[in-house]
BASEMAR-588451 format. One record per residue: residue number from 1; residue in three letters; x, y, z of N, C-alpha, C, CB in turn. Coordinates in pm, 1 decimal, padded with zeros to 6 digits. Glycine has a CB too. Layout:
BEGIN
{NUM ALA {X Y Z} {X Y Z} {X Y Z} {X Y Z}}
...
END
This chain:
BEGIN
{1 UNK {-04082.1 -09548.2 -01629.1} {-03968.9 -09570.5 -01711.8} {-03888.7 -09439.9 -01718.2} {-04011.6 -09619.4 -01852.0}}
{2 UNK {-03759.7 -09454.2 -01715.1} {-03678.4 -09331.7 -01712.4} {-03675.7 -09266.5 -01851.5} {-03533.3 -09363.3 -01664.7}}
{3 UNK {-03634.5 -09143.0 -01848.3} {-03629.3 -09062.5 -01970.7} {-03524.1 -09118.6 -02066.3} {-03598.4 -08914.3 -01937.4}}
{4 UNK {-03414.2 -09166.4 -02012.3} {-03304.8 -09222.5 -02098.4} {-03353.5 -09348.4 -02172.3} {-03177.4 -09257.7 -02011.1}}
{5 UNK {-03428.3 -09429.0 -02100.8} {-03482.6 -09550.7 -02162.2} {-03582.1 -09512.2 -02273.1} {-03552.1 -09641.1 -02054.2}}
{6 UNK {-03668.5 -09419.0 -02243.3} {-03768.8 -09376.3 -02340.5} {-03701.4 -09319.6 -02466.0} {-03863.0 -09271.2 -02278.0}}
{7 UNK {-03600.4 -09236.8 -02444.2} {-03525.7 -09180.7 -02556.7} {-03454.3 -09288.0 -02638.5} {-03425.0 -09079.6 -02506.4}}
{8 UNK {-03400.6 -09387.1 -02569.6} {-03330.0 -09496.9 -02638.0} {-03428.4 -09578.9 -02721.7} {-03257.7 -09588.5 -02535.0}}
{9 UNK {-03546.1 -09606.6 -02670.6} {-03647.1 -09680.3 -02745.0} {-03691.8 -09598.9 -02868.2} {-03768.5 -09713.0 -02653.5}}
{10 UNK {-03712.1 -09469.5 -02852.5} {-03751.0 -09386.4 -02964.2} {-03646.3 -09386.5 -03073.0} {-03776.8 -09246.4 -02918.2}}
{11 UNK {-03519.2 -09373.6 -03032.5} {-03411.0 -09374.9 -03128.1} {-03402.4 -09506.4 -03199.7} {-03281.5 -09344.9 -03060.9}}
{12 UNK {-03418.2 -09615.0 -03127.9} {-03416.1 -09751.3 -03191.8} {-03530.1 -09765.7 -03291.0} {-03426.8 -09864.5 -03083.8}}
{13 UNK {-03643.5 -09721.0 -03252.5} {-03759.9 -09729.7 -03341.2} {-03737.5 -09644.3 -03464.9} {-03888.5 -09685.4 -03267.8}}
{14 UNK {-03680.1 -09528.0 -03449.9} {-03652.1 -09440.6 -03562.3} {-03549.5 -09505.0 -03657.8} {-03600.9 -09304.6 -03511.7}}
{15 UNK {-03445.5 -09570.8 -03603.1} {-03344.7 -09639.4 -03685.4} {-03412.6 -09749.3 -03764.0} {-03229.4 -09697.6 -03598.0}}
{16 UNK {-03500.5 -09825.3 -03698.9} {-03570.7 -09934.9 -03768.2} {-03659.3 -09879.1 -03884.0} {-03659.3 -10015.7 -03665.6}}
{17 UNK {-03726.4 -09767.4 -03854.1} {-03814.3 -09707.0 -03956.4} {-03728.3 -09665.2 -04077.9} {-03892.8 -09581.7 -03897.1}}
{18 UNK {-03611.5 -09604.9 -04054.6} {-03525.7 -09566.2 -04164.9} {-03477.5 -09686.6 -04244.3} {-03407.7 -09487.7 -04113.5}}
{19 UNK {-03445.5 -09798.4 -04173.1} {-03404.5 -09916.2 -04246.7} {-03517.4 -09972.5 -04332.0} {-03354.5 -10021.4 -04151.3}}
{20 UNK {-03640.7 -09960.6 -04284.1} {-03755.1 -10012.5 -04363.4} {-03773.2 -09925.8 -04487.6} {-03888.1 -10014.4 -04278.0}}
{21 UNK {-03768.4 -09793.9 -04472.7} {-03789.2 -09705.4 -04589.1} {-03675.4 -09727.7 -04689.9} {-03795.4 -09553.7 -04544.8}}
{22 UNK {-03552.8 -09748.5 -04642.3} {-03440.8 -09776.6 -04736.7} {-03463.8 -09908.1 -04807.7} {-03304.0 -09780.6 -04662.3}}
{23 UNK {-03511.0 -10007.2 -04737.6} {-03538.9 -10139.7 -04798.9} {-03646.5 -10128.1 -04904.4} {-03582.2 -10242.5 -04691.7}}
{24 UNK {-03748.7 -10050.1 -04877.3} {-03858.4 -10031.8 -04973.4} {-03801.7 -09964.7 -05100.0} {-03975.5 -09945.2 -04910.7}}
{25 UNK {-03725.2 -09857.0 -05082.2} {-03668.2 -09785.2 -05194.6} {-03572.7 -09875.4 -05276.3} {-03594.1 -09660.2 -05144.4}}
{26 UNK {-03488.1 -09954.3 -05204.3} {-03395.1 -10042.1 -05274.5} {-03469.3 -10148.2 -05351.3} {-03298.0 -10106.6 -05177.4}}
{27 UNK {-03574.1 -10206.3 -05294.5} {-03649.6 -10309.0 -05365.6} {-03717.5 -10252.0 -05487.2} {-03752.3 -10372.9 -05274.5}}
{28 UNK {-03767.8 -10132.4 -05476.1} {-03835.4 -10069.7 -05590.6} {-03732.7 -10035.6 -05699.5} {-03912.4 -09941.1 -05545.8}}
{29 UNK {-03616.1 -09993.0 -05658.5} {-03510.9 -09959.8 -05754.1} {-03461.1 -10086.0 -05826.5} {-03393.8 -09889.3 -05682.3}}
{30 UNK {-03444.8 -10193.9 -05754.3} {-03390.8 -10317.7 -05809.5} {-03498.0 -10403.9 -05878.2} {-03324.0 -10397.5 -05699.5}}
{31 UNK {-03622.0 -10359.7 -05875.0} {-03732.4 -10437.1 -05930.3} {-03746.7 -10576.1 -05868.4} {-03714.6 -10450.4 -06078.1}}
{32 UNK {-03716.0 -10584.4 -05740.8} {-03735.4 -10712.9 -05670.7} {-03879.3 -10716.3 -05617.3} {-03630.0 -10731.5 -05552.4}}
{33 UNK {-03935.3 -10834.9 -05605.1} {-04071.9 -10846.9 -05553.9} {-04080.3 -10787.2 -05411.8} {-04117.1 -10996.7 -05553.6}}
{34 UNK {-04189.6 -10711.7 -05387.6} {-04205.9 -10643.4 -05262.7} {-04321.6 -10707.1 -05189.1} {-04228.2 -10493.0 -05283.6}}
{35 UNK {-04294.2 -10745.1 -05064.0} {-04396.3 -10794.8 -04974.3} {-04353.7 -10756.5 -04830.6} {-04415.8 -10951.6 -04990.5}}
{36 UNK {-04447.9 -10775.0 -04739.3} {-04419.2 -10738.7 -04599.5} {-04303.1 -10824.0 -04549.1} {-04545.9 -10758.2 -04508.6}}
{37 UNK {-04302.9 -10953.1 -04581.4} {-04197.1 -11042.3 -04533.8} {-04062.6 -11004.3 -04591.0} {-04229.0 -11186.1 -04569.3}}
{38 UNK {-04059.0 -10976.8 -04723.0} {-03929.9 -10946.6 -04786.7} {-03875.7 -10811.5 -04737.3} {-03944.6 -10945.2 -04941.8}}
{39 UNK {-03958.1 -10713.2 -04719.6} {-03909.4 -10586.7 -04668.7} {-03866.5 -10599.1 -04524.9} {-04014.5 -10480.0 -04682.5}}
{40 UNK {-03936.5 -10670.4 -04443.3} {-03893.3 -10696.1 -04302.9} {-03760.7 -10768.8 -04300.0} {-03999.7 -10779.1 -04226.2}}
{41 UNK {-03743.1 -10867.9 -04387.0} {-03615.7 -10941.6 -04390.0} {-03503.7 -10849.0 -04433.2} {-03624.1 -11063.7 -04485.3}}
{42 UNK {-03525.7 -10768.3 -04537.4} {-03418.7 -10680.9 -04586.1} {-03383.6 -10573.1 -04481.1} {-03461.1 -10614.0 -04719.9}}
{43 UNK {-03482.2 -10527.7 -04410.2} {-03459.2 -10421.2 -04314.1} {-03407.4 -10472.1 -04178.2} {-03586.9 -10344.0 -04294.2}}
{44 UNK {-03418.2 -10601.7 -04159.8} {-03372.7 -10662.1 -04034.0} {-03465.0 -10635.1 -03920.8} {-03237.3 -10613.4 -03998.5}}
{45 UNK {-03595.2 -10631.3 -03948.3} {-03695.1 -10608.0 -03844.7} {-03796.0 -10722.5 -03850.9} {-03765.6 -10468.4 -03862.9}}
{46 UNK {-03873.4 -10732.8 -03749.1} {-03978.8 -10832.4 -03742.8} {-04102.9 -10780.1 -03818.4} {-04013.6 -10866.3 -03594.3}}
{47 UNK {-04176.7 -10874.3 -03878.6} {-04297.1 -10830.7 -03952.3} {-04396.7 -10755.0 -03860.6} {-04367.5 -10953.9 -04015.9}}
{48 UNK {-04399.1 -10793.9 -03733.2} {-04490.8 -10725.2 -03638.9} {-04458.7 -10576.0 -03625.7} {-04483.6 -10791.5 -03499.8}}
{49 UNK {-04329.4 -10544.1 -03646.5} {-04292.2 -10401.7 -03638.4} {-04364.3 -10324.8 -03749.7} {-04136.2 -10383.1 -03650.1}}
{50 UNK {-04373.4 -10386.7 -03867.1} {-04446.8 -10320.0 -03979.0} {-04595.8 -10309.6 -03949.6} {-04426.2 -10397.5 -04111.9}}
{51 UNK {-04652.5 -10418.3 -03891.8} {-04795.3 -10414.7 -03860.9} {-04831.6 -10315.2 -03748.6} {-04841.3 -10553.3 -03822.1}}
{52 UNK {-04734.7 -10293.7 -03659.0} {-04758.2 -10193.4 -03552.0} {-04749.0 -10050.5 -03604.3} {-04657.0 -10212.2 -03438.0}}
{53 UNK {-04675.3 -10031.8 -03710.8} {-04658.6 -09899.8 -03769.5} {-04735.1 -09894.4 -03899.2} {-04509.8 -09866.7 -03792.2}}
{54 UNK {-04855.1 -09852.2 -03895.3} {-04944.2 -09855.4 -04008.8} {-04892.0 -09771.4 -04124.2} {-05080.8 -09808.2 -03968.2}}
{55 UNK {-04824.3 -09665.3 -04097.0} {-04772.9 -09580.1 -04204.7} {-04664.6 -09658.7 -04284.7} {-04713.2 -09445.1 -04145.3}}
{56 UNK {-04584.1 -09735.2 -04220.0} {-04484.5 -09815.1 -04290.0} {-04551.2 -09925.8 -04369.8} {-04383.9 -09874.2 -04191.4}}
{57 UNK {-04652.6 -09985.7 -04308.0} {-04725.2 -10091.7 -04375.3} {-04791.9 -10037.2 -04502.3} {-04830.2 -10153.8 -04280.7}}
{58 UNK {-04843.8 -09914.8 -04496.0} {-04909.6 -09851.7 -04612.4} {-04802.4 -09829.6 -04720.2} {-04980.4 -09713.8 -04572.4}}
{59 UNK {-04683.5 -09788.1 -04679.2} {-04575.5 -09768.8 -04776.3} {-04540.4 -09899.4 -04848.0} {-04451.2 -09712.5 -04706.5}}
{60 UNK {-04534.2 -10009.4 -04774.4} {-04505.0 -10142.1 -04831.3} {-04613.5 -10180.2 -04930.8} {-04494.0 -10249.7 -04719.3}}
{61 UNK {-04739.6 -10162.7 -04890.7} {-04849.6 -10200.2 -04981.2} {-04853.4 -10109.8 -05101.1} {-04984.0 -10195.5 -04908.9}}
{62 UNK {-04821.6 -09984.9 -05087.6} {-04821.0 -09893.4 -05201.6} {-04709.2 -09931.8 -05298.3} {-04804.0 -09746.6 -05154.3}}
{63 UNK {-04595.5 -09973.0 -05243.0} {-04481.3 -10017.2 -05327.6} {-04515.3 -10148.7 -05396.4} {-04351.0 -10033.9 -05242.2}}
{64 UNK {-04592.2 -10230.8 -05330.8} {-04637.2 -10359.7 -05396.7} {-04721.0 -10330.2 -05520.5} {-04721.7 -10448.5 -05296.6}}
{65 UNK {-04802.4 -10227.5 -05510.6} {-04898.4 -10194.2 -05620.7} {-04828.9 -10120.9 -05736.6} {-05015.1 -10105.5 -05566.0}}
{66 UNK {-04716.2 -10059.0 -05710.1} {-04646.1 -09983.0 -05814.5} {-04594.4 -10084.9 -05919.8} {-04525.6 -09896.3 -05752.3}}
{67 UNK {-04622.9 -10054.6 -06046.7} {-04568.9 -10147.2 -06148.0} {-04416.6 -10140.9 -06154.1} {-04627.6 -10115.3 -06286.5}}
{68 UNK {-04359.0 -10254.8 -06186.4} {-04212.9 -10258.6 -06189.0} {-04156.8 -10165.9 -06298.0} {-04164.1 -10402.8 -06211.6}}
{69 UNK {-04047.1 -10101.8 -06263.3} {-03986.3 -10007.0 -06360.4} {-03923.2 -10092.4 -06471.0} {-03876.4 -09910.5 -06290.7}}
{70 UNK {-03955.7 -10056.8 -06590.8} {-03900.0 -10129.2 -06703.6} {-03807.6 -10038.7 -06782.8} {-04011.2 -10184.2 -06793.2}}
{71 UNK {-03739.1 -10102.3 -06870.6} {-03650.8 -10027.9 -06960.3} {-03741.1 -09929.5 -07044.2} {-03566.8 -10129.1 -07055.7}}
{72 UNK {-03713.5 -09800.7 -07043.0} {-03799.0 -09705.3 -07111.0} {-03808.2 -09734.0 -07263.3} {-03746.6 -09563.2 -07086.7}}
{73 UNK {-03711.0 -09800.9 -07318.9} {-03715.1 -09828.5 -07463.0} {-03797.6 -09952.7 -07492.5} {-03573.2 -09845.8 -07518.6}}
{74 UNK {-03822.4 -10034.8 -07391.8} {-03906.5 -10157.3 -07413.7} {-04051.8 -10119.4 -07414.3} {-03881.0 -10265.5 -07303.5}}
{75 UNK {-04131.3 -10183.4 -07497.8} {-04275.9 -10153.7 -07498.6} {-04341.1 -10201.5 -07371.4} {-04344.6 -10218.6 -07619.3}}
{76 UNK {-04427.5 -10121.7 -07321.8} {-04497.7 -10150.5 -07192.7} {-04627.8 -10227.9 -07222.8} {-04530.5 -10014.6 -07112.9}}
{77 UNK {-04634.7 -10354.6 -07172.3} {-04753.2 -10437.5 -07199.1} {-04858.6 -10412.7 -07091.7} {-04715.6 -10588.6 -07204.3}}
{78 UNK {-04818.3 -10365.2 -06974.0} {-04912.6 -10347.5 -06867.0} {-04896.9 -10204.9 -06812.5} {-04891.3 -10454.2 -06755.6}}
{79 UNK {-05008.3 -10136.9 -06799.4} {-05001.2 -10000.5 -06745.0} {-05071.6 -10001.1 -06606.4} {-05069.5 -09894.8 -06845.1}}
{80 UNK {-05047.3 -09898.1 -06536.5} {-05110.7 -09883.1 -06405.0} {-05262.1 -09877.6 -06420.9} {-05059.3 -09755.7 -06332.8}}
{81 UNK {-05310.5 -09807.2 -06521.3} {-05455.1 -09795.5 -06543.6} {-05516.2 -09933.2 -06575.7} {-05484.0 -09695.4 -06659.1}}
{82 UNK {-05447.8 -10013.5 -06653.4} {-05502.0 -10144.5 -06686.7} {-05504.5 -10234.9 -06563.6} {-05420.1 -10209.4 -06798.9}}
{83 UNK {-05398.6 -10225.0 -06482.8} {-05398.6 -10301.2 -06356.6} {-05512.0 -10261.1 -06265.4} {-05267.4 -10282.8 -06283.8}}
{84 UNK {-05535.7 -10128.3 -06256.6} {-05644.4 -10081.1 -06169.5} {-05779.0 -10122.9 -06225.8} {-05639.2 -09927.8 -06153.1}}
{85 UNK {-05795.8 -10125.2 -06357.9} {-05920.0 -10171.2 -06416.6} {-05941.1 -10320.4 -06386.7} {-05920.1 -10145.6 -06568.4}}
{86 UNK {-05831.7 -10396.5 -06402.7} {-05839.6 -10537.7 -06368.8} {-05880.5 -10562.0 -06225.2} {-05708.7 -10603.3 -06394.7}}
{87 UNK {-05824.3 -10481.9 -06137.7} {-05856.8 -10491.8 -05992.5} {-05999.8 -10457.8 -05967.3} {-05767.7 -10399.5 -05908.9}}
{88 UNK {-06048.8 -10349.6 -06032.3} {-06190.8 -10311.1 -06016.8} {-06283.4 -10420.8 -06067.6} {-06220.0 -10179.7 -06092.2}}
{89 UNK {-06246.6 -10475.9 -06184.5} {-06329.3 -10587.0 -06236.5} {-06328.5 -10710.1 -06143.8} {-06279.3 -10628.0 -06376.1}}
{90 UNK {-06214.1 -10738.0 -06086.8} {-06204.1 -10851.2 -05994.3} {-06288.1 -10826.8 -05871.3} {-06058.6 -10876.2 -05954.2}}
{91 UNK {-06288.9 -10704.5 -05817.8} {-06368.8 -10670.5 -05705.7} {-06518.8 -10685.2 -05736.6} {-06336.6 -10530.8 -05661.9}}
{92 UNK {-06557.0 -10634.7 -05855.3} {-06699.5 -10645.1 -05895.3} {-06738.1 -10792.1 -05908.9} {-06726.2 -10569.2 -06030.3}}
{93 UNK {-06653.6 -10871.1 -05971.9} {-06685.3 -11015.1 -05985.0} {-06694.8 -11080.2 -05845.7} {-06576.3 -11088.1 -06071.8}}
{94 UNK {-06603.2 -11045.9 -05761.0} {-06604.0 -11100.3 -05623.5} {-06736.0 -11066.0 -05551.9} {-06482.9 -11044.4 -05542.0}}
{95 UNK {-06780.0 -10939.8 -05567.9} {-06908.6 -10899.5 -05506.1} {-07024.3 -10979.6 -05560.3} {-06935.2 -10751.1 -05528.9}}
{96 UNK {-07022.8 -10998.7 -05694.7} {-07130.3 -11079.1 -05753.7} {-07125.4 -11223.8 -05704.1} {-07120.9 -11075.9 -05907.1}}
{97 UNK {-07007.4 -11280.2 -05693.6} {-06997.9 -11419.3 -05648.0} {-07038.0 -11433.2 -05502.7} {-06856.7 -11472.0 -05667.5}}
{98 UNK {-07006.8 -11333.2 -05420.1} {-07047.7 -11338.9 -05277.3} {-07199.6 -11336.2 -05268.3} {-06986.2 -11219.3 -05195.3}}
{99 UNK {-07263.1 -11248.1 -05348.0} {-07405.7 -11241.6 -05344.0} {-07469.7 -11372.1 -05391.7} {-07453.3 -11126.1 -05426.7}}
{100 UNK {-07415.9 -11432.4 -05495.0} {-07466.3 -11561.4 -05548.4} {-07446.9 -11669.7 -05443.9} {-07393.1 -11600.7 -05681.6}}
{101 UNK {-07333.5 -11669.4 -05380.4} {-07307.3 -11768.5 -05279.5} {-07405.6 -11757.9 -05163.0} {-07165.7 -11755.0 -05229.9}}
{102 UNK {-07436.2 -11637.3 -05118.3} {-07532.0 -11619.0 -05014.7} {-07671.4 -11662.3 -05055.7} {-07532.7 -11478.2 -04972.6}}
{103 UNK {-07707.8 -11638.5 -05178.7} {-07837.1 -11682.2 -05232.1} {-07842.8 -11834.6 -05232.6} {-07860.1 -11626.0 -05375.6}}
{104 UNK {-07739.1 -11900.5 -05278.5} {-07735.9 -12045.1 -05285.6} {-07736.0 -12105.4 -05141.2} {-07609.7 -12092.1 -05366.4}}
{105 UNK {-07667.0 -12043.5 -05049.6} {-07666.0 -12092.4 -04910.3} {-07807.1 -12084.1 -04848.0} {-07564.6 -12009.9 -04824.8}}
{106 UNK {-07876.3 -11971.6 -04874.7} {-08014.1 -11960.2 -04823.0} {-08103.3 -12067.8 -04884.9} {-08072.4 -11818.9 -04852.4}}
{107 UNK {-08092.1 -12089.5 -05014.1} {-08177.1 -12189.1 -05078.0} {-08148.2 -12329.3 -05028.1} {-08159.8 -12183.9 -05227.6}}
{108 UNK {-08019.0 -12360.1 -05013.3} {-07982.6 -12491.0 -04957.5} {-08035.2 -12506.8 -04818.4} {-07832.5 -12510.2 -04957.5}}
{109 UNK {-08025.1 -12405.5 -04736.9} {-08076.0 -12408.7 -04598.1} {-08223.6 -12436.1 -04598.8} {-08047.3 -12276.2 -04524.2}}
{110 UNK {-08298.2 -12368.1 -04688.2} {-08444.8 -12388.0 -04693.3} {-08476.2 -12530.1 -04734.0} {-08511.6 -12288.8 -04791.9}}
{111 UNK {-08405.5 -12581.2 -04835.1} {-08435.5 -12715.5 -04883.9} {-08399.6 -12824.0 -04778.5} {-08358.7 -12741.3 -05015.7}}
{112 UNK {-08285.2 -12802.5 -04715.0} {-08244.7 -12900.2 -04614.5} {-08338.9 -12894.7 -04491.2} {-08097.2 -12874.4 -04571.9}}
{113 UNK {-08381.4 -12773.4 -04456.3} {-08477.6 -12760.9 -04347.4} {-08610.7 -12825.3 -04378.6} {-08498.9 -12617.1 -04314.5}}
{114 UNK {-08660.6 -12807.8 -04503.7} {-08786.5 -12870.9 -04541.5} {-08772.5 -13020.5 -04541.3} {-08832.5 -12822.8 -04678.0}}
{115 UNK {-08660.1 -13067.4 -04592.2} {-08640.2 -13214.3 -04598.3} {-08630.6 -13271.6 -04455.2} {-08509.7 -13249.9 -04680.8}}
{116 UNK {-08558.7 -13208.0 -04368.7} {-08545.8 -13256.9 -04228.0} {-08683.7 -13250.1 -04160.4} {-08439.0 -13170.1 -04145.9}}
{117 UNK {-08759.3 -13146.9 -04189.7} {-08891.2 -13129.7 -04128.2} {-08984.7 -13245.9 -04176.7} {-08952.4 -12986.5 -04165.8}}
{118 UNK {-08979.3 -13277.4 -04304.7} {-09062.7 -13385.6 -04358.3} {-09017.7 -13520.6 -04301.9} {-09056.8 -13387.4 -04513.2}}
{119 UNK {-08888.8 -13542.7 -04300.5} {-08839.1 -13671.1 -04254.8} {-08867.9 -13696.6 -04108.4} {-08692.5 -13680.2 -04279.1}}
{120 UNK {-08882.8 -13590.1 -04030.0} {-08907.9 -13605.7 -03888.1} {-09053.6 -13643.2 -03860.6} {-08871.9 -13478.0 -03814.6}}
{121 UNK {-09137.9 -13631.1 -03964.6} {-09277.4 -13663.0 -03942.2} {-09356.8 -13542.1 -03893.5} {-09288.8 -13775.7 -03842.8}}
{122 UNK {-09291.8 -13434.3 -03879.7} {-09353.9 -13310.8 -03830.1} {-09390.3 -13218.4 -03943.3} {-09261.3 -13239.2 -03733.5}}
{123 UNK {-09376.0 -13264.7 -04066.5} {-09402.2 -13176.7 -04180.4} {-09545.0 -13125.5 -04180.8} {-09373.6 -13249.2 -04310.2}}
{124 UNK {-09567.3 -13020.8 -04256.9} {-09698.0 -12960.9 -04264.6} {-09800.1 -13061.7 -04322.7} {-09692.2 -12832.6 -04350.1}}
{125 UNK {-09919.5 -13071.6 -04263.9} {-10015.5 -13165.7 -04314.8} {-10069.0 -13120.5 -04449.5} {-10128.5 -13184.0 -04216.1}}
{126 UNK {-10119.9 -13217.3 -04524.9} {-10169.0 -13190.7 -04660.2} {-10292.8 -13099.4 -04658.6} {-10202.1 -13323.0 -04731.1}}
{127 UNK {-10378.9 -13116.8 -04557.8} {-10504.4 -13043.8 -04554.3} {-10494.5 -12918.8 -04470.1} {-10614.2 -13131.7 -04502.3}}
{128 UNK {-10396.8 -12836.1 -04504.7} {-10369.5 -12716.3 -04424.1} {-10488.1 -12617.6 -04428.4} {-10240.5 -12646.6 -04474.5}}
{129 UNK {-10557.0 -12606.7 -04542.9} {-10670.1 -12517.0 -04552.6} {-10784.5 -12556.4 -04460.4} {-10718.6 -12512.0 -04693.9}}
{130 UNK {-10807.7 -12685.2 -04454.3} {-10916.3 -12737.3 -04366.1} {-10881.2 -12711.3 -04221.3} {-10939.7 -12890.6 -04388.6}}
{131 UNK {-10754.6 -12732.8 -04187.7} {-10711.2 -12703.9 -04047.8} {-10724.5 -12554.7 -04015.0} {-10563.2 -12749.0 -04026.2}}
{132 UNK {-10696.9 -12471.8 -04110.8} {-10705.8 -12329.2 -04087.6} {-10855.0 -12289.7 -04061.7} {-10646.5 -12250.8 -04210.3}}
{133 UNK {-10945.6 -12347.3 -04140.2} {-11087.3 -12323.8 -04119.2} {-11131.0 -12369.9 -03986.6} {-11168.1 -12389.5 -04223.0}}
{134 UNK {-11083.0 -12486.8 -03943.3} {-11115.0 -12540.9 -03808.7} {-11068.7 -12451.2 -03699.5} {-11053.5 -12676.9 -03789.1}}
{135 UNK {-10946.3 -12400.2 -03715.9} {-10890.6 -12308.0 -03614.8} {-10977.0 -12181.3 -03602.7} {-10744.0 -12269.3 -03651.6}}
{136 UNK {-11018.9 -12127.4 -03717.5} {-11099.2 -12009.4 -03721.0} {-11233.6 -12035.2 -03655.5} {-11116.6 -11961.7 -03862.9}}
{137 UNK {-11295.5 -12151.4 -03683.7} {-11423.4 -12187.2 -03623.0} {-11409.5 -12202.9 -03474.3} {-11478.1 -12314.9 -03683.6}}
{138 UNK {-11301.8 -12268.3 -03428.3} {-11285.1 -12290.0 -03286.5} {-11253.8 -12156.6 -03212.2} {-11172.9 -12393.0 -03263.0}}
{139 UNK {-11186.4 -12066.9 -03282.9} {-11162.3 -11935.3 -03217.7} {-11296.7 -11861.6 -03200.4} {-11061.3 -11846.8 -03303.5}}
{140 UNK {-11383.9 -11870.4 -03301.5} {-11514.2 -11805.9 -03291.4} {-11596.2 -11864.0 -03181.0} {-11588.8 -11816.7 -03420.3}}
{141 UNK {-11593.5 -11998.1 -03171.3} {-11669.0 -12066.8 -03064.0} {-11614.0 -12027.9 -02931.1} {-11664.1 -12219.8 -03079.8}}
{142 UNK {-11484.4 -12011.2 -02917.9} {-11422.3 -11968.8 -02792.2} {-11469.8 -11833.0 -02753.4} {-11271.3 -11969.1 -02802.7}}
{143 UNK {-11476.0 -11738.2 -02849.6} {-11525.8 -11606.1 -02822.2} {-11670.0 -11606.3 -02775.7} {-11512.0 -11521.4 -02942.9}}
{144 UNK {-11754.1 -11685.5 -02839.1} {-11895.5 -11697.7 -02802.8} {-11911.4 -11754.2 -02664.2} {-11969.3 -11784.9 -02902.4}}
{145 UNK {-11835.5 -11862.6 -02634.7} {-11846.1 -11927.1 -02501.6} {-11794.3 -11832.1 -02388.7} {-11764.0 -12062.3 -02500.5}}
{146 UNK {-11693.3 -11754.2 -02423.9} {-11642.5 -11659.0 -02325.3} {-11750.4 -11551.7 -02292.2} {-11512.1 -11591.1 -02378.8}}
{147 UNK {-11820.7 -11504.8 -02394.1} {-11929.1 -11407.7 -02372.1} {-12042.0 -11469.9 -02287.8} {-11985.4 -11357.8 -02508.4}}
{148 UNK {-12077.3 -11595.2 -02313.4} {-12184.0 -11663.8 -02235.8} {-12137.0 -11678.2 -02092.3} {-12219.2 -11805.6 -02297.0}}
{149 UNK {-12013.4 -11716.7 -02073.3} {-11958.6 -11734.4 -01936.5} {-11961.2 -11602.3 -01862.6} {-11813.2 -11790.3 -01940.6}}
{150 UNK {-11922.7 -11492.3 -01925.2} {-11926.2 -11364.6 -01858.1} {-12066.3 -11323.8 -01819.2} {-11865.4 -11260.1 -01944.6}}
{151 UNK {-12164.1 -11357.2 -01907.9} {-12300.5 -11327.2 -01877.6} {-12353.8 -11410.3 -01759.2} {-12384.4 -11350.0 -01999.8}}
{152 UNK {-12316.2 -11535.1 -01757.9} {-12356.6 -11625.2 -01646.9} {-12291.7 -11579.7 -01515.6} {-12316.4 -11773.7 -01678.2}}
{153 UNK {-12166.6 -11535.3 -01521.9} {-12097.2 -11490.9 -01399.3} {-12167.2 -11364.3 -01346.5} {-11943.1 -11462.8 -01427.4}}
{154 UNK {-12213.3 -11276.8 -01435.7} {-12285.2 -11154.5 -01394.3} {-12416.6 -11195.2 -01332.1} {-12309.2 -11057.4 -01515.1}}
{155 UNK {-12489.3 -11293.0 -01388.7} {-12617.7 -11338.1 -01330.1} {-12592.7 -11399.9 -01195.9} {-12690.0 -11439.1 -01422.2}}
{156 UNK {-12487.6 -11481.0 -01182.1} {-12455.8 -11547.9 -01057.8} {-12422.7 -11442.3 -00949.7} {-12336.9 -11647.0 -01078.1}}
{157 UNK {-12347.3 -11339.6 -00985.7} {-12312.8 -11233.9 -00889.8} {-12442.2 -11161.6 -00846.3} {-12209.7 -11131.9 -00953.1}}
{158 UNK {-12535.5 -11136.9 -00942.0} {-12659.4 -11066.6 -00902.9} {-12739.2 -11159.6 -00809.8} {-12746.1 -11025.3 -01030.8}}
{159 UNK {-12746.4 -11289.3 -00836.2} {-12821.5 -11380.1 -00748.4} {-12756.7 -11388.0 -00611.2} {-12830.7 -11520.6 -00810.4}}
{160 UNK {-12630.4 -11389.4 -00603.4} {-12561.6 -11391.6 -00473.5} {-12590.6 -11260.4 -00397.4} {-12406.6 -11411.4 -00493.1}}
{161 UNK {-12589.4 -11149.6 -00467.1} {-12617.7 -11026.5 -00399.9} {-12762.8 -11024.3 -00347.5} {-12592.0 -10909.6 -00493.8}}
{162 UNK {-12858.7 -11072.1 -00428.0} {-12997.2 -11077.3 -00384.2} {-13009.4 -11172.6 -00267.1} {-13090.1 -11120.1 -00499.0}}
{163 UNK {-12939.4 -11284.7 -00269.5} {-12944.1 -11382.5 -00160.4} {-12891.0 -11319.4 -00033.2} {-12863.0 -11509.5 -00195.7}}
{164 UNK {-12784.1 -11241.4 -00040.0} {-12727.0 -11177.9 00076.7} {-12826.2 -11077.4 00137.4} {-12595.1 -11108.4 00039.9}}
{165 UNK {-12895.2 -11003.4 00051.7} {-12995.6 -10904.7 00096.5} {-13112.0 -10974.9 00165.9} {-13048.1 -10820.9 -00023.6}}
{166 UNK {-13159.8 -11080.5 00107.3} {-13272.4 -11157.3 00165.3} {-13230.9 -11215.0 00297.7} {-13319.0 -11270.5 00070.1}}
{167 UNK {-13110.7 -11272.3 00304.7} {-13064.5 -11330.9 00430.5} {-13051.1 -11225.1 00536.1} {-12931.7 -11402.8 00411.7}}
{168 UNK {-13003.5 -11109.4 00504.0} {-12991.2 -10997.7 00596.5} {-13130.5 -10954.2 00646.3} {-12917.9 -10879.2 00528.4}}
{169 UNK {-13226.0 -10944.4 00553.2} {-13359.2 -10902.1 00592.4} {-13423.9 -11006.1 00683.4} {-13446.2 -10877.8 00468.8}}
{170 UNK {-13406.4 -11130.7 00658.5} {-13459.8 -11236.6 00746.0} {-13396.9 -11237.0 00882.1} {-13440.5 -11370.9 00683.1}}
{171 UNK {-13269.2 -11211.5 00885.5} {-13199.4 -11210.9 01010.6} {-13239.0 -11086.3 01096.1} {-13047.8 -11214.2 00984.6}}
{172 UNK {-13274.3 -10978.4 01033.0} {-13316.6 -10857.9 01110.6} {-13454.3 -10878.9 01168.8} {-13316.6 -10730.2 01021.4}}
{173 UNK {-13541.0 -10950.4 01104.7} {-13676.6 -10974.7 01156.1} {-13672.1 -11073.7 01270.1} {-13769.5 -11026.4 01044.9}}
{174 UNK {-13588.7 -11164.7 01260.8} {-13586.3 -11278.2 01353.1} {-13537.7 -11260.1 01488.5} {-13512.0 -11376.6 01299.9}}
END
């Protein structure tokens, strides 16, 4: 891209940025509601321009949070501190509700899983303790039989070895 084109794009972007900052200042001065859409409309830019320029987006969001300027002689019913406290309380409540929702979802999942498991006929049998004792007994029997088998294999190997030696001795005499 040529230098002239690059310079032109930079200048255009800078003009748009200035229009956005003017629109934010004007909206704050006029006490009009501030949002990304309204500022983009007032500045004559697309909302994506604001989303691509995070610093401008931060300015818009900061202006949204600023309390509206009121007549200094009128009593102020809402302060910035009270709004921030309300926001912190709302965040804390939201956190508690999210945790409770996750707890309820886990419990529902467990109950639905148990119900589906039982309805399928594959549910856990009633005599689970007896089955556990049977499994333990069968495992012990398996260990004992494996030991007997290893002993018998050792005896068989010794018998085969003796048989080979006797056959060799007979063949040498013959």
